[in-house]
N, C-alpha and C positions, 0 to 999 in steps of 0.2 A: 504493500500500500504506500502511496506517495505521502511523505511526511507532511508536506504543505497541505495536501487535501485533508489529511487527518486533523491538522490544526484548524483548518477552516470549519470542519464539522463539529469540533469540540472546543471552540475558541474560549468559552468561559468556564471550562472544566479545569481540573488540575492537570496542567501540562508540564510535567517536570522532565528533565533531560533523561532520567532513567527510563521512563515509559517511552519517550520518543525514540531513544536509541534502540529499544526493542522493536518498535514499529519499523525503524530503518534497517534492522538486522545488523547493527554495528555495535562496537564497544562504545561506551559513553565518550571517551577521549576522542576516538576517531570520528564519531558522529558530530561532536562540537566543531571540530576542525573542518570537516567536509561541509557542514551546513554553512559556516561563515564564508568558506571559499566560494560556494555556489550562490548563496543568497546575498552576501555582502554585509550581513549583520549577524551579531550574536543571536542565538536562538531566543534568549530571554528578551532582548530588545525588540526582536521581530514580533514576538507574541504580544508584548506590551503595546507596540505601535498599532498592530491590527485591532486590538481591543479598543484603544482610544479612538482610532479612526472610525470604527463601527459606531461607537457612541456619538461621535461628532456628526456622522451621517444621520443618525436618528434625531439629533437635535435640530437639524435643518430641514428634515423631510417629514417630521411628525410634530405634534403638539404635546407629546408625552412629557409628563413631569419627571424631574430627576429621581424622585423617590420611587415612582413607578418603574422607571428604567432600571434602577438598581435592583429591584425585585426580579425583573425579567432576565437580567444578565448575570445575576449573582456576583456582582463586584463586591470587594471587601466592605467598604462603607463610603459614605458621601464625602468625608474629609479626605480620605485616601485618594478617591477619584478626583476631587477638586485640585489637589496638589499635583497629581500626575498629569491631569489635563492642562493645567496652566503651564507646567514645565514644557510640555510637548508643543502646544499651540501658541504659547506666549500671550495668552489671554484667559480670563476666567470663563467658566461655562456660560453665565448670563451674558457676558460681553460678546462671546462667540455667537450665541444664538441671536442677539440683537444685531450684530454686524451683518449676518445673512438675511435677517428680516429687512434691513435697510436696502440691501442689494435687491431683494425681491420687489420692494416698493419702487425703487428707482428704475427697474428694468422690466416693466410690465410688457406682456406680449403685445406686439403691434398688430399682428394678424392672428386670427383664431387658428389654433392647431387642430388638424383633422385627426380624429381618433374614433375608435370603436371599442366596446367592451366585449371580450371574448373569454369563454372557458375552453382552454385547450387540453388536449390529451397529452400524455407523457411523450416526450420526444427524445430519441437516442441520438447523441452527437459524437462523432469521432473528431478529436481535436489535437492540436499542438499548442504548447504553452509559449506565449510571447512575453518575455520578461527580461528586464535589464538590457534591452536592445533598442530602446526608443531612439537613440541617436544613430543607429546603424540601419539605414534604409535597406542595405543589401541583405541583412539578416531577416528583416521583415518580409522582403520580396521572396527570399529563399523559402521561408515557411509557407507563404501562400502558394508558391510554385509547387511545393510538395503536396499540398492539399488539392490543388487543381489537377495534378497528375493522378492522384489517388481517385478523385472523382471521375476523371476521364477513363481510367482503367476499368472502372465498374459501371460506367454509363449512368452515374447517379443523377446528374442534372437532367439528362434526357428522361429519367423516370420520375422527375418532379421533386427531387431532393434539393435542398437549398444550402447555400453557404451561410455560415453563422459566425458571429463574434460575441463573446460573453465577457462582460466587464465585472471584475471582482472588487473594483475600487472606484471612488469618485475623484475625478480630476480636480474638483474644487477643494478636496481635502488632502489627498495623497500626493506626494511629490511625484512628478512625471516619471522619474527614473526608478520609482518603486511601485508604480502601478502594474497590476497583473491582468493580463488579457488571455483569453482562450480563443483561438480561431480554428474553425473546422467546417464540417458539413454534416447535415442530418443524414442518417443512414437507416436501413431497415433493421428491425429488432433481431432478425435471424442472422444478420451479417456478422461474420467473425472478423474482428478488426486486426489489421496487420501490425506486426511489431513496429514500434516507434510512435504509434498513435495511442492516445488514451481515450477513455470513454466516459461520458457524462450523460446522465439522464435528467433532462429538464422536467421538473415535476408538473403533473396536471394541476390546474387551478385557474383562478380568474386573473385576467391580464387586461390592462389598457394597451391598445395597439395604436401607435402613432405612425401614420404614413407620411414619410418625408421624401420630397423630390428635390434633387440637387446634389451638389458636391459634398463629399464626405467631411471636409474640414469644417463645414457649417454645423455639424452635428453637436459639437460641444456647446454651442449657443442654445441649440434646441433642448439639450439636457438641462441647462440652467433654467430655461423657461418652464420645463416640465416640473422639476423639483422645487423651484422657488416661487412659482406662480400657479401653475395648473393644479398640482397636487394639494397644496394647502387650501385651495378654494373649491376643491371637488368634494364629493361625498365619500371619497375613498382614502384609505391610508395604505402605506407600503407594507406588504407581507414580509419581505426580506430585501436584502441589499442587492442581490444579483439581478441585473437586467440583461437582456440580450437583444441582438440585432439580427434580422434575417434580410439578406440581400436578394431582392426579386430579380435583379439583373446585374450585370457586371461590366466594368469598364471596357472589356474586350468586345462587348456586343452593344454598348450604348454610349452616347456622349456623356460627359461629366454632368451636364445640365439635366439629362434624362435619367440619371441613376435614381432608383427607388429603394429606400431603406425602410423597413418596418422595425420600430422600436417597441419591444415588449416589456412592460412594467408590471411586476407581480403585485396585485392589489387585493384588498378586502374592503367591504363596506365599513365605514367608521361606526364605532359603537356610540350610541347616544349617551351623553353625560347626564346622569340623573341629578 
């Protein structure tokens, strides 16, 4: 099992190096050294950062009170969280939330986003991880080339399967060189995935689906509009942090202005405050 995936699934549980080294099938000493070489951070710093960034994301995408959030994530206590949060983000929790509220107010959507609400079935994705290569366009192109060759070999796009990108972080919160992305293609459940690819099942559930037409570099602005304007003013709240994109066409078959991207946001109906 991939250690990072294990951490993602058990982020607020007891994640000590002894347990994680067993997951990685390494000695604790070897695990610590390899983890830092591959990820660029000590394992403890990495886990703490992911926890704080998850909390930060909840602060700007929901109206959850800190006390309620602490209960949900099982963090030590409010004072410990406040100190750690301020050290990492250089501002207090109330200041952080207010700063993003001001951004939302100042950047209201000019044109109405087109979206629909859908309940989707579970989707199987074969993917490659894109991490710590944000400045290396060649590495990014190489990964996509591998995915497209894989798709072509099995005629996946001809059978209706789509290219996918899954974001595990928010660019407004996580430093760009530490953002984690999975890029891949949807595949049949019966398909045996070749060596070198990993598998992720996107869970069934309710999603808001935004249809965006145009160049990919405009998507970051769209995400800000969704999280800081559409979501707070909708009747929905976010179920989890992971969103994904499906590309209905690709640059090799359409002009940049004609590219169509579907953004899937996992949602649930807000509970009414009594």
